[in-house]
C-alpha positions, 0 to 999 in steps of 0.5 A: 500500500502506498505511504499515507493511504488506506482503503478508507481514504480511497473510499472517502475520495470517491474513487471506489466504494464498498458497493463495488465489492460484490460477492461475484468479485470475491468469487472471481478472486478465489477462482483465479487463485485456485486455477492459477490462471485468468483464462481458466477462471474466465472459462469456469465463471462464464466470463470474458477474460477482460471481465475477470481482469476488471474484477481483479483490478477493482479489488486492487484499486480498492485496497491500493495493492497488487494482489498478484505477480503476473507471469503471462497467463499464469499468476501467483499471489502477493503477500496481500493477495494471500491475506485477501484470498483467505478472507474472501473464502470466509466472506463467500462462505458466510454469504452463501450460508446466509442466503440458505438460512433466509431462503428457509425462513421464507420457505423457499428452496434456493441458494447454492448446493455443492455436491462432490462425487466419486467417478461412477456416481458423478459421471454416470448417475448424478447428472440424471438426478440433478436434471430432475431435481433442477426441474423441481427446484429451479432456484437452486444453483447446482455445483457438482465436482468429481474426485476420488472417495478420499478427496470427497470425504476430505472436502465434506469435513472441510465444509467445502461441499454439502454432500458427497456421493461415493462408492466406498464407505470410509468411516468417520465419526463426523459423517453420516451415510445414506444408501443411494443405489446398489452397484456391481463391479465387473471384470472387463476384458477385450473381445477375443481375450483367452478368458472369454473362452473359459466357462468360469473365471476364478480370482486365481486366473488374474495372477497371470493377467495384465491388470489396469488399476484405478488410482489410490483413493478410488472407491472401486480400487478399495472394494476390489482389493478388499474382495480379492484379499478375502480370497487370499490374493494381494496386490503384490501377487498381481501384475498391474501394468497401468494405473489410471484415474478415469473410468472411461480411460480404463475402458478405452485402454481395455478396448485397445487390448492393454489389459483387463480391469474392474469397473462399475456395471453402470459405466459399461452398459453401452460398451458391453451392448456394442461388444466393444468390451466383454464382461464376466463375473469372478467365481466365489467373489461377490463384487456388489457394493452400495453407493452412499450419500455422505453428509456432515453429522453436526454441521448445518445442512441447507434445505436444498441438500435435505430436499436432494437427499429425499428426492434421491429416493424417487430417482428413476434410472434412464432406460439404458441403465436399467438392469 
C-alpha cells in the first residue's frame, strides 16, 4: 500500500466504494487463485477474460495493492493477495450460508448446493438426478465436482461441499451415510481375450493377467482389493501394468487390448451392448457394493441438500441403465 493511504481514504475520495465489492468479485478472486490462471477462471465463471481482469483490478484499486505477480497467463499471489484470498473464502462462505438460512425462513428452496462425487456416481448417475431435481427446484444453483472417495470425504469435513456421493464407505465419526443405489463391479476384458473362452473365471486366473488399476483413493480400487484379499490374493501377487484415474480411460485402454480391469456395471452398459468390451463375473467373489450419500453429522445442512437427499429416493434410472 502506498505511504499515507488506506482503503478508507480511497473510499472517502470517491474513487471506489464498498458497493463495488460484490460477492461475484470475491468469487472471481478465489477462482483465479485456485486455477492459477485468468483464462481458466474466465472459462469456469462464464466470463470474458477482460471481465475477470476488471474484477481483479477493482479489488486492487480498492485496497491500493497488487494482489498478484503476473507471469503471462499464469499468476501467483502477493503477500496481500494471500491475506485477501483467505478472507474472501470466509466472506463467500458466510454469504452463501446466509442466503440458505433466509431462503428457509421464507420457505423457499434456493441458494447454492455443492455436491462432490466419486467417478461412477458423478459421471454416470448424478447428472440424471440433478436434471430432475433442477426441474423441481429451479432456484437452486447446482455445483457438482468429481474426485476420488478420499478427496470427497476430505472436502465434506472441510465444509467445502454439502454432500458427497461415493462408492466406498470410509468411516468417520463426523459423517453420516445414506444408501443411494446398489452397484456391481465387473471384470472387463477385450473381445477375443483367452478368458472369454473359459466357462468360469476364478480370482486365481488374474495372477497371470495384465491388470489396469484405478488410482489410490478410488472407491472401486478399495472394494476390489478388499474382495480379492478375502480370497487370499494381494496386490503384490498381481501384475498391474497401468494405473489410471478415469473410468472411461480404463475402458478405452481395455478396448485397445492393454489389459483387463474392474469397473462399475453402470459405466459399461453401452460398451458391453456394442461388444466393444466383454464382461464376466469372478467365481466365489461377490463384487456388489452400495453407493452412499455422505453428509456432515453436526454441521448445518441447507434445505436444498435435505430436499436432494429425499428426492434421491424417487430417482428413476434412464432406460439404458436399467438392469
